[in-house]
C-alpha positions as CSV (number, residue, x, y, z in Angstrom):
1,X,-45.1,-80.0,-0.6
2,X,-41.5,-81.1,0.1
3,X,-38.3,-79.2,0.5
4,X,-38.7,-77.1,-2.6
5,X,-42.1,-75.7,-1.6
6,X,-42.5,-72.4,0.2
7,X,-44.7,-69.4,0.4
8,X,-44.8,-66.3,2.5
9,X,-46.7,-66.4,5.8
10,X,-45.8,-63.8,8.4
11,X,-44.4,-65.0,11.7
12,X,-43.5,-68.5,10.8
13,X,-40.1,-70.0,10.2
14,X,-38.9,-73.1,8.3
15,X,-35.7,-75.1,8.6
16,X,-34.8,-77.5,5.8
17,X,-31.8,-79.5,4.6
18,X,-30.1,-78.5,1.4
19,X,-28.5,-80.9,-1.1
20,X,-25.3,-80.8,0.9
21,X,-27.1,-82.0,4.1
22,X,-26.7,-78.7,5.9
23,X,-29.6,-77.1,7.6
24,X,-30.8,-73.8,6.1
25,X,-33.1,-71.4,7.9
26,X,-35.8,-69.7,5.8
27,X,-37.5,-67.1,8.0
28,X,-41.2,-66.5,7.4
29,X,-41.7,-69.3,4.9
30,X,-43.7,-72.5,5.0
31,X,-44.6,-75.1,2.3
32,X,-47.8,-74.3,0.3
33,X,-48.9,-76.2,-2.8
34,X,-49.6,-73.2,-5.0
35,X,-46.1,-71.6,-4.7
36,X,-45.0,-72.3,-8.2
37,X,-47.9,-70.6,-10.1
38,X,-49.3,-67.9,-7.9
39,X,-47.6,-64.5,-8.5
40,X,-46.7,-62.6,-5.3
41,X,-48.1,-59.2,-4.6
42,X,-45.9,-56.2,-4.5
43,X,-46.1,-56.1,-0.7
44,X,-45.1,-59.8,-0.4
45,X,-42.1,-59.2,-2.7
46,X,-41.0,-56.1,-0.8
47,X,-41.2,-58.0,2.5
48,X,-39.2,-60.9,1.0
49,X,-36.5,-58.6,-0.4
50,X,-35.8,-57.2,3.0
51,X,-34.2,-60.6,3.8
52,X,-32.3,-60.8,0.5
53,X,-29.3,-58.4,0.5
54,X,-28.8,-56.5,-2.8
55,X,-31.6,-58.4,-4.6
56,X,-34.0,-56.1,-6.5
57,X,-37.2,-56.4,-8.4
58,X,-36.5,-55.5,-12.1
59,X,-38.9,-56.0,-15.0
60,X,-41.0,-58.6,-13.1
61,X,-38.0,-60.6,-11.9
62,X,-35.8,-60.9,-8.9
63,X,-32.3,-59.8,-9.9
64,X,-28.8,-59.6,-8.4
65,X,-25.2,-59.4,-9.7
66,X,-22.6,-61.3,-7.6
67,X,-19.0,-60.3,-8.0
68,X,-16.3,-62.9,-7.2
69,X,-12.5,-62.8,-7.0
70,X,-12.1,-64.3,-10.4
71,X,-13.6,-66.6,-13.1
72,X,-13.0,-69.8,-11.2
73,X,-14.9,-68.5,-8.1
74,X,-17.8,-67.3,-10.3
75,X,-17.9,-70.7,-12.1
76,X,-17.8,-72.7,-8.9
77,X,-20.7,-70.6,-7.6
78,X,-22.7,-71.2,-10.7
79,X,-22.1,-75.0,-10.5
80,X,-23.1,-75.1,-6.8
81,X,-26.3,-73.1,-7.1
82,X,-27.1,-74.9,-10.3
83,X,-27.6,-78.1,-8.2
84,X,-30.1,-76.1,-6.0
85,X,-31.9,-74.9,-9.1
86,X,-32.1,-78.4,-10.5
87,X,-33.3,-79.9,-7.2
88,X,-36.2,-77.4,-7.3
89,X,-36.7,-77.8,-11.1
90,X,-36.5,-74.0,-11.3
91,X,-33.8,-72.6,-13.5
92,X,-32.5,-69.1,-13.4
93,X,-31.8,-66.8,-16.3
94,X,-28.1,-65.9,-15.8
95,X,-25.0,-64.6,-17.4
96,X,-21.4,-64.8,-16.5
97,X,-18.6,-62.4,-17.6
98,X,-15.3,-63.2,-15.9
99,X,-15.9,-62.7,-12.2
100,X,-19.5,-61.5,-12.4
101,X,-22.7,-63.6,-12.3
102,X,-25.9,-61.8,-13.0
103,X,-29.1,-63.7,-12.0
104,X,-32.8,-63.1,-12.8
105,X,-35.6,-65.2,-11.4
106,X,-39.2,-65.4,-12.3
107,X,-41.7,-68.2,-13.0
108,X,-42.8,-68.9,-16.5
109,X,-45.9,-70.9,-15.4
110,X,-47.0,-67.7,-13.5
111,X,-46.9,-65.5,-16.5
112,X,-43.2,-64.6,-16.0
113,X,-44.0,-63.0,-12.6
114,X,-42.3,-63.5,-9.2
115,X,-43.6,-66.4,-7.1
116,X,-42.6,-67.9,-3.8
117,X,-40.5,-70.4,-5.7
118,X,-38.3,-67.5,-6.9
119,X,-37.9,-66.2,-3.4
120,X,-37.0,-69.6,-2.2
121,X,-34.3,-70.0,-4.9
122,X,-32.9,-66.6,-4.3
123,X,-32.6,-67.4,-0.6
124,X,-30.8,-70.6,-1.4
125,X,-28.4,-68.7,-3.7
126,X,-27.9,-66.1,-1.0
127,X,-27.1,-68.8,1.6
128,X,-24.5,-70.4,-0.6
129,X,-22.8,-67.2,-1.7
130,X,-19.6,-66.2,0.1
131,X,-19.5,-62.7,-1.5
132,X,-22.7,-61.2,-0.2
């Protein structure tokens, strides 16, 4: 699989280029073909969440609320991470109210469970965020 594929394998690291051409480091992830449809175990999700500040598992989805300085910042974040989601063909459930963006990630093709594709997209969002 190409840039968008990744799944948890302890002890390995992967560096890839994002849409902006910058290198992004994804610890403990390597490409595997079944990442989009194989739900992760609770242990795999817990391990991945350690590298994703303030992300939580809520109702079979990764969830986080980002709080920005104002509406323009929140909107610019949504536009920027939207390009990452589109590049992965993996689209978040999200809401925006003024300066807040709430995001939920799970994979419909995996029975609405969390997969490595969700972890990868959360990591990309986290790497782009300037508010934590």
